[in-house]
C-alpha positions, 0 to 999 in steps of 0.5 A: 860436314855430314858423315854420308856423301849421298843425300838421305832422300833425293826428294827431301830438302831443307825447308829453309834453303832447299838444299839436300839433307844428309843423315848424321847421328840420328839427324838430317843436316845440310852439307855445311851442318848449319841446319839440323832436323830431328828424326824422332820415332821414325818421324822426320821433324822438318817443320819451320814457321816463316811469315805467311805471304798474306803478312799475318804471321803464319805462327798465329794461325798455325799455332792455333790449328796445331794446338787444335789437332794436338788435342783432337787428331783428325781423322782418328783411328777407331780403336777396333781397326785392324788392317783388314777392317781398315782397308775394307772401310777405306774401299767403301770410300769412292774417292779412296778406292778410285785412287787406289785403282788408278794410281800407276806403279812407282808413283811418287806421292805426297799427301800435304796435311795427312792428319793421322795418315789414313789415306797415306797408309791406305795407299802405301798398303794397297799400291806400289807408290812411294808415299810421303805423308806430311802434317804439321802436328806431331800428335797426328803423325805419331798415330799414323806411324804407330798404325803403319808400324803395327801393320808392317806398312812399307813405302811410307815416310812420315814428315812434320812439315809446314806447307808454306815452307815445304821440305819436298824438292820442287817439281819432284812429285807425280801426285800431290794430294791435299784434301780438306787442308788448305782452307784451314790455313791463313791464306788458302791461295798462297798455300795452294801455290806453295804446294803446287810447285812440288808437282813435276811437269805432267804430274797431278794435284788433287785439292779438296776444299770446303765449297761456299755453296756446298757447305751451307748445310754444315754452316747451318748446323754449326750455327744451331750447334753454337746456339743449342749445343750437341743436342742438334747433332742428330741432324749430322748424317755422318754421326749416325755411322758406327764411330768410336767415341774418339772418332766421333769427338774428332769429327764434331770438333773438326766440323763445328769447333775449328779455329780457322776455316774458309770456303771457296768456289770451283771457279776460284780454284780454277783461277789458282790452277791457271796461275800455277800452270795447271789445267783442269782434269776433273772434279768431285762432284762432276761439273757436267754430268753425274759422277759414277762409281767407276769414274776416271779421275785422271781423264780430262773433262770439260770445266764447263762455264761459270754457270755450269760450275755454279749449278754443280755447287748448288747440286751439292746441297741436295747430295751427300757432298753437302750433307757431309761437310760440303767438300769439293775435290778438284784435280789438275795436271801440271802443263 
């Protein structure tokens, strides 16, 4: 029996049973005491490893990806980042800046696959959101926690979690963000359906996925990288930026050496949205029209036709979206 009669956090649950968790002697435990989880260095270790829905043991893929990010946490913090520089640089990213400006006060926000927690730390530091930053890799979470502690960032919890067995209460989050993550799992569709159930009715989900067409430029660079090594990396515009050696290494490994990667279309993603009970809201890039620096991310737009979506994906090849990884972001609302 736990020492407290009140759950530690109403939005945190046992990833095995879905039951409430109570704080007892430095552990999170279920009411019957059968399931216990470590709280280490202010990181809640709620990771469990079930069978993946595809039939492949998720541990096969998850283990490889965990090892990869333990060696090269992504995205890494520049060693000269203080809070002012950190926020200034984040504000230069259009997506992050628009999120900061458009998220309502007291939003319950979950980032799935936060990596080192840069987006989560930024939103916790600059909005009035209650942020849950989750990832499967402790090494990445520790970097995020250290930065939050060093800069006195409040309103954020760092949680080690397997997205196939989430420790977040179903239908509890106002906003779920998973940007550049699901395509590194054994089953992208199943991963999306798993995290989609965490969004409350009327809430939003934001998913960023490698696009089949938009990523062709990176695919070509990766092929040349495998043939000729790092001498071809002058072709990567991201590496021309002012990056620390650690951040440069993390980008190279993530883009050119990742052990698990899949690519998807906007139409495919919209099919998952419909399956999970979401309506399309918007995307980056826009399906129809030009994306502006003051775009309303949560204002409904037309999903266009299949041909419109194809043209938007082709357009990525000739823009910064295609030059820096081919990531396409799609936003949906739970109906």
